N, C-alpha and C positions, 0 to 999 in steps of 0.2 A: 550084443543082445542075448547071446547064448549064455553069458556068465551072470545073468539075473534070473532068479527063481520067480516065474510068473504065475499068477493064479490060473486055475483050470477053467477053460471056457470053450464053447462049441464054435464061436464065430471066428473069422479070420483075424490075424494080427494087424492092427492099424497103426500106421506111423504118420503123423501130420508135421509138415516141414514149413516154417515161416521163413521165406527167402524170395529173392528175385533173380538169383543166379541160375541161368539156364543150364549151364554145364553141370552144376550140382544136381538139378532136377533130373537131367538125362542119366547121370550116373546112378541116382537112387532108382530110377525107373528100371534100368538094366538089371541092377543088383536084386531088386524085389522080385523079379520074375524067376530068377534062379535060385533063390534062398527061401528057407523056411524057419520060422522061430516058434519053439515050443510045439513043433509038429504041425503048425498051422501055416497057411499061405499068407503072404504079406501084401497089404494094400497100403499105398502111399498116396497121400493128398498134399496139396501145396496152396498156400495163401501168402499175401503180403501184408496182412494185418492180423490183429489178435483174434483168434476164434478157437474155441474148444469144441470139437465134435463129440457126439455121443459114442461111448464104447471105445474111445481112442486109447492106445496103450502107451505110446511114446510121442512126445513133442520135442522137436529139434528146433532151436532158435539160432539163426546165424547172428554173427557179430553186429551187423547193421541194425538189428531189431532188439538189441539188449535192453533198450529203455522200456520194452513191454514186459519184462520178466516179472516185476513186482505184481502187475496185474494178473499175469498168468498164474503165479503162485496162489493168489487169492481164490481164483477160480477152480484149481485143481486141488486145493487143500482138502484132506480127508478121503480122496479117491486113489485107486491104484494106477496112477499115471506117472511115468518117469520123464523128468524134464532134463534134456540135454542141451547145454549152452556152449557158446564159442567165444572164449577169451573174456568171460564175465568176471569183473573185479571183486565182486562182494562175495567172499568165499562162504560166508554163513548162510547164503541163500542157495548155493549150487547143490545139484545131486551128482551129475557127471559133467565136467567142464573141460573142453578141449583147449589145450594151451598153444598149440602149433598154429602157424599162419597158412599152412598149405596142407593138402590132403595127404602128402607123403609123410608128414610129421604127425605121428599118432600119439604123442604124448598128452596125457589128460590126468585129471585129479578127481578123486571120489570123495564125497562127503556121506559116509555110511549112515550117520544118524538121520540125515534128511531122507535118504532112500528107505530106510526102515520106517520113518514116519508115514510114508505113502503105502505101507503094507507090502513092501518088496524086500528082497534080500539079495545081497551081493555075494556071489560064489567066491571061494578062495582063489581061483585061478585068474580073477580079473586083474590083479596087480601085475601078473606076468606079462600082460599085453603092453606094458609101458606106462601104466597108471601109478599114481602115487596118492596116498592118503592126504586129505586136507589138514593143514597145521592148525589143530584145535587151539593150541596156546596163542597162536597169532590171531585167530578169530576172537578169542577171549579178550586179548589185549586191545584189538580195535574197538570191541564193545565197551570195554572199560574206559578207553580214551574218550569214546563218544559220550558215555555217561558223565565222566568228569567234566567235559566241556559243557554239557547241558547244566551240570551243577554250577559251574562258574558263571554261566550265563544268567541262571536263576538268581545267584547272589547279586550279580550286577543289576539286574532288574529290580530286585528288592531294595538296593540302595537307591536306585532312581525313584522307586515308588516312595521311600521315606522322604527323599528330598522334595518331591512333588507335594507330599502332605504337609511339609514345613512350609513350602511356599503358599500353599492354599490356606493354611492357618494364618500366615502373615497377611495375605490378601483379605481374608475375612476380618482380621483386626482392623486393617486400614478401612475397610467398607463400614464397619461399625462406627469408626471415628467420623467418617464422612456422613453417615446417617445422623449422628448426634449433632454435627455442624448444621446439616440441612434442617433438622428439627428446630435448632436455635434461630437459624435464619428465618424460618417460616414464622416462629413466635415474634420475631422482631418486625416482620412485614405486617403481621396482624396488628401489632401495637401501632405501627406507623399509620395503617389504614384506619384505625379507630381515631387517631389524632386528626387525620384528614377529614374523616366524617364530622368530627366535632367542629373543625375549622369551616367546613362547608355550611354546617348548621349556622355558625356565627355570621358567615358571609350572607346567607339568606336573610337573617334577621336585619343585618346592616343594609341590604337592598330594600327591604320593606321600609325601614326608618328613612332611607334616602328618598323613596317615593313620596313618603308623607311630607319631608322637608321640602321637597320640590313643589308640592301643592301649596304649602305655606308660602314659599318664596313668590310663587305666581300671584297669590293673594296680596302679598306685601308689595309687589311691583305695581299692582292696580292702585293700591293706597298711595304709593309713592308718586304715581302720576297725578293723583288728585291733590297731593300735598305740594308738588311742584307749582301747580297753579296758584295755590294759596300763598306760596313763598314768593311768587312773582309780584303778588299784590303787596306782601309785606316788605319786599325789597324797596319799594318806594318809600314806605314808612321808615325803614331802617336808615336809608340815605339821609332822611331829614333828621333822624335822631343822631346820626354819626357825629355831627358837629357838636352836639351836646356831650356826647361820649368823650370826644377829644378833650374837651375842657375838663371833664371828670377825670380823665386819665393823668392829666397833669396833677391834679389834686392827689390822686391815687398813688402816683410815683413818689411824691413827697411822703405820703404815709408809709409806703413800702420801705423806704430808707430807715425810717424810725423803727419799723417791725424787724428789719434785718438786724439792727444793733441789739434789739431786745432778744432775738433768737440766738445770737452768739452767746449772750450771757446765760441763757437757759441751757445751751448745749454744754458749757462748761460745768454747770451745776449737775446735769445728768451724767457726765462721765465720773465725776466724784462719787455720786450714789451708786453707780455700776461697780466700782472698785470695792466699795464697802460691801455690797451685796455679795460679790464673789468670795470675799473673805469669810463672811458668815456661812455661806453655803458649803464651803470646803470643811469648815470646822463642824458643821452639822453631819456631813457625810462621814467624817472620820469617827465621830462619836457613834453614829449608827453601826458602822462596820465593827468597831470594837465591841459593842454590845452583842451583836450577832456572832462574833467569833467566840466570845466567852460562852454564850449559850450552847454552841455546837461542841466546844471542848467538854462541857459539862455532860452533855447528852452522850458523847463518844465514850467518856470515861465510865458512865453508868452501864452502857452497853457492853463494854469490855469486861466489867466486873461481873455482870450477869452471865455473859458467855463463858467466862472462866469457871464460874460456879457449876453451870450446866454441863460444861465439857468434862469437868472433874468427875461429876456424878456419872455421866455417860461412859467415861473411860473405865471407871470402877466396874460398872455393869457390863461393859464390853469384855473386860478381862475375864469375868466370871463366865460369860457366855462362850468365850474362846476355849477356856478349859473344858466346858461341857462339850463343845463341838469337837474338840481334839480327841476327847475320850470316845465320843459317839463315832467319829471318823475311824479311829483305830479298831473299834468293834465292828464297824461296817466293813472295813478292809479285811479283817480276819474272816468275817462271815462270807464275804464275796470270794476270797481265796479258796475257802472250803467248799463253796458252791461250785466254783469253776472246776476244782479238782474232782468233786463228786460227779459233775456232768461229764467231765473228761473220762473218768473211770467208767461211767454208764455207757458212753459212746464206744469205749474199747469193748465192754461187755456185750454190746449189741453186734459189734463187728468181729467177735472172737471166732465164730464159726468159719467166716470167710477167710480171716487171716490164717487160721490153722490149715484151711484147705490150700491157701497159696504156699505156706511153708511146706505142706506135705507134697505138693507138686514139685517144688524145688528139690526136696530131699530124694524124691523118686528119680530125678535126673542122676543124682549121685549114686543111689542104690543100684539102678539099672546099669549105669555105666561101669560100676565096680564089678558086677557079675560078668558082663561081656568082656571087660578088660582081663579078668582072671582067666576066662575061657580061652581068649586068643593068646594070652601069654603062655598058657600051658601048651597050646599047639606049636608055638615057635620056640619053646624052651630047648628041644633037641638040637635045633639049629645053632642056637646060642652057645650050647654046651660044646658042640663040635668045633665052633670057631674058637672057643677059649683053649681047646686042646691042641690046636695047630701050633707048630714050632718051626722056626726058621731052618733048623738043621735036619728037619725031616726028609729022608731021601725020596719019599713018595709024595712030596708036597703038592705037585701038580695033580696027581690022582686024587689026593684028599679034597683039593679045591674043586675038581669036577664033581666028585661025589657030593660035596656040600651044595654046590649049585643045583645039582639034580634033586637033592633032598629039599632044597628051598622051593623049587618049582612044584614038587609033588604036594608039599603041605600048604602052598598058597601063601608064601611068606609075605610078599608085597601087599596082597589083599588084607592080610591079618594086620600088618603094620599100619595101613590106612585106617582100618576100623579102629585100632588102638588109639591113633591120633584123634579120630572123631570122638571116641569115648572120653578121652582126657578133656577135649573141649566141652563135652556135654557135662562132665563133672564139674568143670570150672564154672559153667553157666549156672548150674544148680547151686553151687557154693556162693556165687556172687549174688544170686537172687535171694538166698536166705539171709546173707549179710545185709542186703538193702532193706529187707523187711524188718529185721531185728533193729537195725539202726533207726528206721522210721518209728518204730514202737518206742525206742529209748528216747528220741527227741520228743515225741507226742506225750508221753507219759511223765516228762520231767516236771517236778514240783515247781511252783511259782517262786520266783526270787525277786528281791527288790533291786538287784543290780542289773542294769541295762548292758547289753552286748550287741555286737554287729550281727545282723540277721540277713540271710539271703532269701528274698521274697519267692524266687523260683524253687528253691529248695524246700521251703515250707509248703508250697502248693503241690510239689511232687510227693512229699510225705502224705499229705491228705489224700491225694489220688492213689497212692500205694495202699494205704490202709482201706480205702473204699473200692479197691480193684475187683473184688469178688462180686460186688454190687453192680458196678457199671461195665464190667468186661464184655458181657454177652447182650446187654439190654440197652446200653446208651453209648452213643459215639461221642468221645471227648475230643474236641478241637482246641489245641493249645496254640496261641499267638503270643509268644513271649518275646518281648523287646530285647534286642541285643545291648550288651554293656550296661545292664541294669545295675546301678549302684546299690551297696548295702545300706540299711537303715538301722538306727538305734532302737532296740526294743527288748522285750522279755521272751526268752526262748521257750518254745513250745506253745505259747498263747496264740500266735497268729495261725499256727498249724490247726489249732482247734476252731478258731473262727472260720478258716477256709473250709474245714471239714464239715462244720455245721451247715454252711450255705450250700456246699456241693451235695451233701446228703439230702437236703430239702429239695434241691433241683432234681436229684435222681428219683425221689419220691413222686415229684410232680409229673415228669416225663413219662415214667413207667405206668402211672395211674392213667395218663391220657391214652397210651397205646404204643404201637410200634413206631419206628422212625424218630426216636427221641435223640436229641443232640444237645450238648452243653459246650458252649464256647467260653474259653478262658483266655482273657486278653490282659496283658501288662503293658504299661506305657509310663512315660515321663510327662508330667503336667506342671511346668514351672518348677518349683522346689518341692513338689509332692510326687510321690510314686502312686500310680493309679492302677487298681485291679478291678476288672469288670468280669463278672460271672453271669452268663446269660444263657437261659434254657428256652425250649419251645413247648413247655408243659402246659398245664391247666391255667396258669396265671392267678390273679386274685382281684377281688372288687376293691373299689375305692375305700369302702368301710373297713375291709381287712387290712389295707395298706397302713391305715392310721393306727392299727393295734398290734402289728406283727412284732414290734420291739417291746411290747408290754410282757412282764413276767407271767407265766403260766397261761398265756394265749396261744391256742393251737387250732388249726383247721383240720388236723388229722383225726382218725377215728379214735374212740376211747381205748386207751391202753397202748396206742401206737406212738405217743409223744408226751413229754412232760411240759412242753411250752416254755422251756428255759433256754433252748439252743440259740435263738436269735437275740434274746435279751442278754445273754452272756456274751454273744458276738458283739453286740453294740457296746457293752461295757469294755471289752478288750480293745476295740477300735478307739473308743473315747480315752482309754488310758494311754494309748499311744499318741494322743494329740491329733487324731484323725477324724474323718467323718465317714458315714455310711448312708447311702441313699438307695431308693428302689423305684424302678420304673416297671409297671406291669399293667396289663388289661386281661380281662377274662378270655380264656382260650387262645391267648397270644403270647403266653410265656411270661417270664419275669427276668429282670436284670438288676443285679445288686452291684453297686459301684462303691468301692472303698478307696478313700484317698488318705495317704499317710505321709506325714512330713519326713524329709531326709534326716533332719537333726532334731527329732522329737525329744 
């Protein structure tokens, strides 16, 4: 304890020990009665649980209670309390950590950085007591390995998340198919129910008719009963006449034989007439069919001739219209190209101050680094000169080397070398930043060409964000959700960067006008054979009326002098020229989302 510089105070020196070891408690009690620290008497307290008393100077945690150390670190953070641990494995958290398993083994390790963070200072003689410095490189490696493991875990979780999204999309597709089938089944059930209702109505009408028929049948039964009585009376009369009928039947049989012979002759005559009638009918049908065929042929030939003349006149007129349309289309494309280039240059003009500021910041890295580099190189130049003067046959080589080492320590050669490495890295960062800005300007300002090339969507988005960096850096938070392995598309270089810049620029205006806390989410994804780019902000949003007009030329909701009203109109034309679509979702005070879909093989 005497090798630690303690702050001045009037109260006794307090040591708190977390342990259940009675021998250790007795040893500390005896030692505290005969020792003083920083000229103050020593008070020792003991507990077997986590507790931080007021004005305590030292907390000693035995190995059994190492699990409580993270909690203790949180409680004593920012106070002048020294934490002593016993065989604690996490070196980055220790201050003074005993390594031996017995009281006779006083080897320990010191983490000077953690002791300094508590407002204390370790005296130089501390290491002579058997202590060693914590291996900072080992701690750094542990932290780096831990961070790398967390990154790998995050990548694995992202892959699982993407797989779950695909499964959810497939399930939603199946669900939509099932919903279509259910609607079709419901429609079929409704049709069947309608047929059943019709059949029920028919059945009811048949029941009514049956009741009427049943009533009539009862009436007929009564009439039949009365007729049976009459028939009984007539039966007697019929039996009397039966004899007369039998005699008449004999006469009738003879007449029937004669009629049968005459019917056979008539049948033969009818067969002959039928044959003749069939021949006449077939001849009449053939004649009618021939007449109809000739009429149809004449009408068809007349229609063909009329259509040929009309088509010839229409073809001539269409050729003239095509020539006019081709000429107008060429003029319109030239005008559109000039308008796009003008709007592009206008956007660059608006952003010139911000871009110049970005380039100036990058150049400042280089300028400042060169000055510091020159100063530090001047400091170490004598050492370098003396090194070059050394020779192998020098008799006083060892003395020269000792003088060189002494001179190196005096001028702080190692520190200067570290600063030189830092300045070289700073100059490299400034140069790379300047190169990125110039490259982005060159891509964005490229004139329009008729030849399509491969385009990286993510690169075009980064170019737009780079040019708008001075506008969104301090005012708006940009969240990029770029899909991995995004394929390139066929398109016109520079045009999509301008389209993305126009939309993101409007989003920045919207969120900054609304107030603080503005965010813009930029998401890319694959949607079938299309690349989808969604740019969403939490700005002012727009009304339904404005949504219908935002792609109209010269329509703007900005103040007079703040916009030309051509940005989104040109963006719409660029997306349409690439064979894509652009839609917008927005509500007032709830932000806006622009969704651009571009085909892979446009």
